[in-house]
LUMRO-351270 format. One record per residue: residue in one letter; x negated, y, z of N, C-alpha, C in turn. Coordinates in steps of 0.05 Angstrom, whole numbers, padded with zeros to 5 digits, always signed. Layout:
REM residues N
AXYZXYZXYZ...
//
This chain:
REM residues 192
M-00056+00286+00269-00033+00261+00260-00023+00285+00253P-00007+00266+00230+00016+00283+00225+00050+00295+00251N+00065+00316+00237+00088+00322+00250+00108+00300+00255R+00119+00287+00281+00131+00265+00276+00162+00274+00270R+00186+00275+00265+00214+00279+00277+00217+00254+00289K+00243+00256+00293+00269+00245+00312+00266+00223+00298L+00268+00203+00300+00291+00186+00283+00314+00172+00300A+00331+00193+00288+00365+00188+00298+00382+00167+00287D+00367+00149+00270+00384+00135+00260+00354+00107+00250P+00343+00089+00260+00319+00070+00259+00320+00067+00229K+00335+00069+00212+00343+00054+00189+00335+00074+00165S+00324+00092+00171+00317+00109+00165+00288+00116+00160I+00276+00102+00173+00258+00109+00167+00227+00098+00145V+00202+00107+00140+00190+00114+00126+00163+00097+00135I+00150+00085+00132+00129+00065+00136+00119+00070+00115T+00088+00068+00110+00072+00063+00092+00052+00041+00094I+00045+00030+00088+00024+00012+00083+00006+00007+00069G-00024+00025+00067-00040+00008+00042-00060+00003+00034G-00084-00005+00034-00100-00020+00031-00104-00039+00010L-00144-00043+00006-00157-00044-00016-00137-00070-00032H-00139-00083-00063-00138-00105-00071-00136-00127-00050G-00122-00137-00047-00119-00171-00033-00127-00164-00005T-00112-00143+00010-00124-00143+00039-00087-00163+00051G-00064-00154+00031-00046-00162+00040-00026-00148+00044K-00021-00129+00036-00012-00095+00039+00031-00106+00029T+00029-00119+00014+00037-00130-00005+00061-00152+00014T+00042-00168+00007+00063-00191+00025+00067-00190+00056Y+00049-00160+00066+00064-00157+00098+00084-00133+00106A+00086-00125+00075+00104-00102+00062+00131-00111+00060R+00122-00137+00047+00157-00144+00040+00166-00164+00063A+00153-00181+00077+00160-00197+00096+00164-00172+00119L+00159-00150+00131+00162-00128+00147+00203-00118+00146A+00208-00119+00114+00220-00096+00098+00237-00123+00108Q+00237-00151+00091+00263-00163+00100+00264-00168+00125D+00252-00169+00142+00245-00178+00174+00266-00150+00193L+00260-00126+00169+00274-00108+00197+00296-00092+00184G+00314-00099+00157+00326-00096+00136+00325-00073+00123L+00299-00067+00114+00284-00035+00104+00289-00041+00070R+00276-00020+00056+00277-00040+00022+00253-00029+00024H+00227-00036-00003+00212-00044+00000+00202-00038-00033I+00188-00022-00031+00172-00019-00054+00140-00019-00061S+00134-00031-00079+00106-00033-00087+00093-00022-00110A+00075+00000-00099+00061+00019-00117+00048-00008-00146G+00034-00017-00129+00027-00045-00147+00037-00062-00169Q+00066-00066-00148+00089-00075-00170+00096-00053-00193L+00097-00031-00193+00093-00009-00215+00083-00009-00226F+00055-00004-00216+00035-00006-00237+00038-00041-00267R+00045-00056-00234+00035-00085-00262+00064-00079-00287D+00086-00073-00261+00106-00073-00290+00101-00051-00316I+00091-00019-00311+00074-00016-00331+00056-00012-00352A+00039-00037-00341+00021-00048-00358+00042-00070-00379K+00057-00079-00359+00077-00114-00382+00092-00099-00400E+00098-00073-00388+00116-00054-00418+00092-00038-00437K+00084-00029-00432+00059-00024-00448+00050-00052-00470N+00042-00074-00446+00036-00095-00471+00002-00100-00466L-00002-00091-00444-00037-00088-00432-00039-00100-00412S-00073-00103-00409-00070-00124-00383-00070-00109-00356L-00082-00113-00336-00089-00087-00301-00105-00073-00313E-00133-00092-00330-00155-00077-00331-00159-00050-00342E-00137-00061-00380-00130-00047-00393-00113-00020-00385L-00096-00026-00373-00078+00005-00359-00092+00011-00344N-00113+00014-00325-00122+00016-00306-00155+00028-00309D-00165+00026-00348-00182+00044-00373-00157+00066-00364L-00142+00060-00380-00122+00084-00400-00114+00108-00380A-00101+00093-00353-00102+00111-00330-00120+00124-00320C-00145+00115-00332-00175+00148-00320-00172+00165-00335S-00155+00168-00369-00159+00184-00390-00136+00202-00382D-00121+00184-00374-00092+00200-00365-00068+00191-00350P-00072+00220-00339-00053+00225-00315-00027+00209-00305K-00016+00216-00324+00009+00202-00326+00012+00174-00317I-00003+00162-00321+00000+00140-00315+00011+00150-00290D-00009+00145-00264-00011+00163-00239-00003+00179-00224Q+00020+00194-00247+00039+00205-00239+00069+00193-00241L+00072+00172-00245+00099+00169-00264+00096+00150-00232I+00084+00129-00218+00075+00112-00198+00082+00131-00173D+00076+00163-00185+00072+00167-00151+00100+00188-00143Q+00115+00195-00174+00143+00201-00170+00162+00190-00169R+00154+00164-00161+00172+00140-00161+00182+00131-00136T+00144+00129-00115+00144+00140-00090+00144+00153-00077R+00145+00183-00096+00161+00201-00078+00190+00208-00067E+00194+00189-00087+00231+00187-00095+00239+00171-00074E+00219+00138-00076+00238+00124-00050+00227+00136-00026A+00210+00152-00011+00210+00167+00006+00234+00177+00019E+00238+00192-00004+00258+00213-00003+00287+00210+00002K+00291+00168-00007+00311+00161+00007+00310+00150+00034G+00282+00148+00045+00286+00138+00081+00290+00107+00074G+00287+00096+00091+00291+00060+00106+00274+00038+00082T+00243+00056+00089+00234+00036+00073+00207+00033+00074I+00201+00007+00074+00173+00014+00074+00158+00008+00038I+00142+00032+00035+00124+00026+00009+00095+00029+00019D+00093+00008-00008+00054-00003+00005+00045+00009-00031G+00021+00008-00024+00006+00022-00046-00028+00034-00037Q-00048+00037-00048-00069+00044-00045-00061+00071-00026L-00055+00084-00051-00048+00112-00041-00014+00126-00025A+00007+00100-00023+00032+00109-00015+00021+00132+00010S+00001+00121+00026+00014+00134+00048+00004+00168+00050A-00014+00188+00014-00015+00204+00032+00009+00225-00002I+00003+00208-00021+00034+00200-00042+00071+00215-00030A+00073+00196-00001+00099+00190+00014+00093+00230+00021G+00069+00229+00038+00062+00251+00046+00079+00265+00086D+00096+00279+00077+00119+00281+00104+00135+00277+00109K+00146+00258+00084+00169+00238+00095+00152+00212+00104A+00129+00201+00088+00126+00172+00122+00125+00186+00153D+00141+00165+00163+00141+00177+00191+00112+00155+00204L+00110+00134+00195+00090+00112+00206+00084+00107+00174R+00047+00101+00183+00025+00095+00171-00004+00071+00175I+00012+00047+00154-00004+00029+00169-00038+00033+00141L-00057+00020+00148-00065+00011+00126-00082-00016+00131I-00077-00040+00126-00090-00075+00131-00115-00063+00115T-00127-00091+00115-00155-00087+00108-00169-00122+00117A-00188-00118+00116-00203-00155+00102-00225-00147+00095P-00238-00168+00102-00274-00174+00097-00270-00174+00065E-00295-00169+00049-00289-00160+00009-00280-00198+00024R-00302-00214+00013-00291-00236+00009-00264-00253+00006V-00271-00246+00041-00230-00254+00048-00223-00242+00007R-00213-00220+00016-00203-00203-00009-00200-00213-00024M-00230-00215-00030-00230-00230-00071-00227-00256-00056E-00219-00277-00049-00214-00303-00042-00184-00302-00048R-00179-00291-00039-00142-00281-00044-00133-00279-00063I-00149-00262-00079-00145-00254-00106-00148-00279-00118S-00164-00285-00129-00174-00311-00134-00151-00332-00128R-00136-00336-00109-00110-00359-00108-00096-00363-00120R-00086-00320-00120-00060-00315-00115-00061-00311-00146D-00079-00311-00151-00072-00309-00199-00095-00314-00207A-00101-00346-00199-00107-00366-00201-00130-00358-00228I-00146-00343-00215-00180-00340-00234-00208-00344-00223P-00222-00353-00234-00246-00358-00213-00255-00339-00202F-00262-00346-00168-00271-00326-00153-00294-00312-00160E-00312-00317-00180-00331-00297-00204-00319-00273-00212E-00306-00286-00239-00298-00279-00241-00273-00247-00228V-00254-00254-00207-00244-00239-00184-00273-00214-00183V-00288-00221-00163-00308-00207-00148-00316-00182-00182K-00326-00194-00204-00328-00172-00233-00306-00158-00233K-00282-00169-00241-00264-00159-00250-00249-00142-00214T-00242-00137-00199-00243-00124-00174-00255-00102-00167T-00282-00126-00167-00309-00090-00157-00298-00062-00177E-00287-00078-00207-00296-00047-00223-00275-00038-00234R-00255-00055-00217-00226-00040-00218-00225-00009-00202E-00234-00022-00174-00231-00009-00149-00264+00015-00157R-00284+00006-00159-00289+00038-00158-00287+00043-00185S-00272+00048-00211-00255+00070-00228-00229+00074-00218E-00225+00055-00182-00194+00074-00182-00212+00093-00144R-00229+00097-00144-00239+00104-00123-00251+00126-00137E-00263+00128-00171-00270+00157-00172-00241+00172-00189R-00219+00161-00202-00200+00175-00215-00182+00181-00189Y-00178+00164-00157-00171+00175-00144-00179+00207-00137R-00210+00209-00131-00218+00235-00127-00226+00257-00145R-00208+00254-00172-00214+00264-00195-00185+00278-00191Y-00165+00255-00193-00152+00270-00187-00132+00275-00161Y-00139+00264-00143-00127+00275-00114-00140+00285-00093R-00172+00285-00101-00198+00294-00089-00182+00272-00054L-00183+00253-00055-00174+00222-00041-00198+00212-00039D-00206+00200-00017-00224+00182-00016-00211+00169+00007V-00212+00133-00001-00181+00111-00007-00204+00093+00022S-00225+00102+00030-00235+00091+00040-00233+00117+00070D-00232+00136+00068-00213+00158+00097-00201+00141+00105S-00205+00128+00125-00174+00121+00148-00162+00136+00175S-00169+00164+00153-00164+00184+00200-00137+00190+00182I-00128+00189+00160-00091+00189+00154-00077+00178+00168Y-00082+00149+00179-00064+00123+00184-00064+00120+00213D-00042+00113+00222-00029+00116+00250-00041+00078+00270I-00044+00070+00249-00038+00039+00251-00060+00036+00231V-00084+00016+00246-00109-00004+00224-00110-00031+00225V-00106-00047+00214-00097-00086+00225-00127-00087+00205D-00146-00107+00208-00152-00129+00206-00134-00147+00193T-00136-00164+00165-00107-00187+00170-00133-00217+00157G-00160-00210+00157-00171-00238+00162-00187-00233+00184M-00172-00227+00205-00180-00248+00232-00158-00253+00245R-00148-00249+00231-00119-00265+00255-00101-00288+00228T-00079-00292+00226-00065-00322+00220-00041-00296+00193I-00024-00301+00189+00004-00286+00171+00013-00274+00189E+00017-00307+00220+00039-00298+00230+00045-00275+00257E+00015-00290+00255-00012-00261+00284-00008-00234+00277T-00008-00228+00243-00014-00205+00243+00010-00199+00236M+00036-00199+00224+00063-00205+00221+00067-00190+00256K+00074-00206+00271+00072-00207+00294+00070-00185+00304I+00036-00166+00307+00019-00141+00319+00035-00124+00300L+00042-00130+00280+00060-00102+00261+00079-00106+00264K+00099-00117+00268+00122-00107+00276+00124-00106+00308S+00125-00120+00317+00128-00093+00353+00104-00072+00345A+00082-00057+00330+00079-00027+00330+00098-00022+00315I+00110-00026+00305+00136-00010+00284+00154-00006+00296E+00159-00026+00317+00181-00040+00339+00179-00014+00370D+00159-00017+00363+00139+00003+00390+00154+00039+00382Y+00146+00038+00353+00141+00073+00341+00170+00076+00362I+00170+00061+00328+00221+00078+00333+00229+00076+00361E+00223+00063+00373+00229+00058+00404+00227+00088+00415K+00196+00099+00422+00181+00116+00428+00197+00140+00408Q+00197+00147+00378+00213+00169+00366+00244+00175+00369S+00246+00144+00376+00286+00150+00383+00291+00159+00412Q+00284+00161+00434+00273+00181+00444+00271+00201+00457R+00264+00217+00427+00257+00246+00442+00261+00259+00448
//
């Protein structure tokens, strides 16, 4: 577990939320940020914004990112800058690693594969079979890219402080667990 700093001001906390596509990391990060009065930054949204700026699909930008590390470097730079400002919840597959020692609390969100694919299918209004094919290929490509560029294995949960399976509970139940864990952490660090 990384060295923890005392939180003189709980609003200066940096929380990272990682997880694969469809686990709910952005949903929970956004809701927690709003509830706790923190800023929310989504690496996935940054990626989507770049795809839109370049007039590319997510798959096309993912393919480009495999040969051009500048795509990931741009997202990494923004992630680090936001972590340095403090007072934020940052979600993304690599958010915890990229935020480095600026991250006070690292949360991993998981869900069974079928649940993840169903969520993506509903969210993006894409047939389930197509989601499975595209997401499986995208995640395979990302795993290879992250190993090559960062020497990171996204399936390694050892860097996280908390792991929560979002496929087992309702959104409200999961929010209650996450909020309680964050509040407990803030209280303990403020008393150090």
